[in-house]
C-alpha positions, 0 to 999 in steps of 0.5 A, spaced: 598 929 755 592 925 752 587 921 756 589 915 754 597 916 755 595 918 762 592 911 764 598 908 761 602 912 765 599 910 772 603 905 776 601 898 776 598 895 782 603 890 786 600 883 786 600 884 794 596 890 793 591 887 788 590 882 793 588 886 799 584 890 794 579 885 794 573 885 799 571 878 797 578 876 801 576 880 807 569 876 807 572 869 807 577 870 812 574 875 817 569 870 820 576 866 822 580 871 825 581 873 833 579 880 835 586 882 835 587 880 828 581 883 826 583 890 829 590 889 825 586 887 819 582 894 819 589 898 818 590 895 811 585 900 807 578 903 807 575 896 805 578 892 810 576 897 815 569 897 813 569 889 813 572 889 819 568 893 823 562 889 821 565 883 825 569 886 830 562 890 833 557 884 831 557 881 838 559 885 844 559 884 852 559 889 857 561 888 864 560 893 870 563 900 869 566 898 862 566 904 857 562 904 851 564 910 848 569 907 843 563 904 839 559 911 838 560 911 831 559 903 830 552 902 832 549 900 826 554 894 826 551 891 833 547 885 832 548 882 839 549 885 846 550 882 853 550 886 859 552 883 865 551 888 871 551 894 867 547 900 870 540 901 866 542 908 864 548 905 859 543 900 857 538 904 855 543 909 851 545 903 847 539 900 846 536 906 843 542 907 838 543 899 835 538 899 830 540 892 827 540 889 834 537 882 834 540 878 840 540 881 848 542 878 854 541 882 860 544 880 867 542 884 873 540 884 880 533 887 878 528 889 872 523 894 873 516 894 869 518 900 866 525 898 864 522 892 861 517 896 857 523 900 854 527 894 852 521 892 848 520 899 845 527 900 843 529 893 840 522 891 837 526 886 832 529 882 837 530 875 836 533 872 842 532 875 849 535 872 855 533 875 862 537 873 868 535 877 875 540 875 880 537 877 886 530 877 890 527 884 889 521 887 890 522 891 883 522 884 880 516 881 884 509 881 881 513 883 874 508 882 868 512 879 863 506 879 858 509 885 854 514 881 851 509 878 846 510 884 842 517 882 840 513 878 834 520 876 831 522 872 837 525 866 836 528 864 843 526 867 850 530 865 857 527 868 863 531 866 870 528 870 876 527 868 883 520 871 883 513 869 881 511 868 873 504 868 871 501 862 867 497 867 863 503 871 861 507 865 859 501 862 855 500 869 852 507 870 849 507 863 846 501 864 843 503 871 840 510 870 838 509 865 831 517 864 831 518 862 838 522 855 838 525 855 844 523 857 851 527 857 858 525 858 864 529 858 870 528 859 878 521 861 877 515 860 881 509 859 876 503 861 879 495 863 877 495 869 880 501 873 884 501 872 892 504 878 894 498 882 896 503 888 899 507 889 892 501 888 888 497 894 892 504 898 891 504 897 884 497 897 882 499 901 876 503 896 873 498 890 874 491 893 872 491 890 865 493 883 866 492 878 861 487 872 861 488 867 855 483 863 852 484 856 853 481 854 846 482 855 839 489 856 839 496 852 839 503 854 838 506 850 832 513 853 832 515 851 840 519 845 840 524 846 846 522 847 853 527 847 859 526 848 866 532 850 870 530 849 878 523 851 878 520 852 884 513 849 885 513 847 892 507 852 893 502 847 889 499 841 893 495 837 889 488 834 893 488 828 889 491 823 885 487 824 878 488 830 873 487 835 878 494 833 881 497 835 875 500 842 876 496 848 873 502 850 869 504 843 866 496 842 865 495 849 861 501 849 858 502 842 854 495 843 851 498 848 846 504 846 844 503 839 839 510 840 836 514 840 842 520 835 841 525 836 847 523 838 855 529 839 859 528 839 867 534 840 872 533 840 879 536 837 885 535 830 887 531 832 893 527 837 890 520 835 890 517 840 885 515 835 880 510 830 882 509 823 878 503 826 875 506 832 872 511 827 868 506 822 866 502 828 863 508 831 860 510 824 856 503 823 854 502 831 851 509 830 847 508 823 843 513 826 838 519 826 842 522 820 846 524 820 853 531 819 856 534 821 863 541 824 865 541 824 872 548 826 876 550 826 883 548 834 884 543 835 878 537 831 875 536 832 868 530 829 864 530 830 857 524 828 852 
C-alpha cells in the first residue's frame, strides 16, 4: 500500500468530530459555561481538557478545611485565590506553587508579620491584594504593612483590620506602587506611631526598621479611588479650628494624590470620626471629582 493510498483510506471525520476538534470553539464558549458544564466539556478530548482546565482553575475559593489535593497538577492555571479561614500551612503550600497568581484574598483571624513577608515573597506578581483580619489579636497589632510596597505590580489593595496602621506605611505603599489605582481601608485606626508599648517591646525585631516617608517631591499619579469603611479616628482630638484640626492622615495623604477621582466614606450616622475640617480638606484637595452623598438609616456614605 502506498503512502498516498493510506491517506486516502483514512476514515473521514464526522461533522460533529470536526467541530469538536476546533480549539477556537472551546475558547469562545468556555467563559459562558458554569463549572459543571466545563467539567463535562473536559471529557470530550485532550484539547477541551486543556482549555477547560484554564477556565475551571483560574479562580478558586477555599473555606476552612476544604481539600486542596485535587488541584495538585493544575497550579499553573490558577490566577486568583480566595482563602476564608484557611490555616496558614495550606495557604503557604498553594502560594509557593501558583506561579501565575495575580489576585489574593485572605480572610482570617490574624496575620503575623512573618506570614505577610511570605505572601510578598511567594507571590511577587500580585496585582490585587485583599486582607481581612476578623479579630483583634496581638499578632496583628503594630503590624508594619509597608512591606506590601514590594509588590510593584499592585493595582488594588484592600486592608481591613481592627488595629492601628501607620500613616507612613500607607504613604510608602502609595509612593512605591506605580500602578496602584484603588485603595480600600476598613476598620483601621490610622496613627503616626503605634501606641501599644507592650506589644512593641515584645515584637521589637519586626519593628526595628519602620519606614519614614519624605513629604516633599513626590506624588502618586495612578491612585484614583480611596475608600474608608468604618475608620476609627476617635483617638484624634484637634486642638484648634485651623489647618491643625485636620486629622494627620487626611492632611498627609491628600498632599500626594492629585488624580484622585473618588473618595468613599462609610460609617455609622452617630460616628464622629470625621470632622467638618476633614471633609473640607478632602474636597479642596480633590478638585477633579464632584461631591455627592448617599446617606441611609444605618450607614452614611459620602462619595466625591
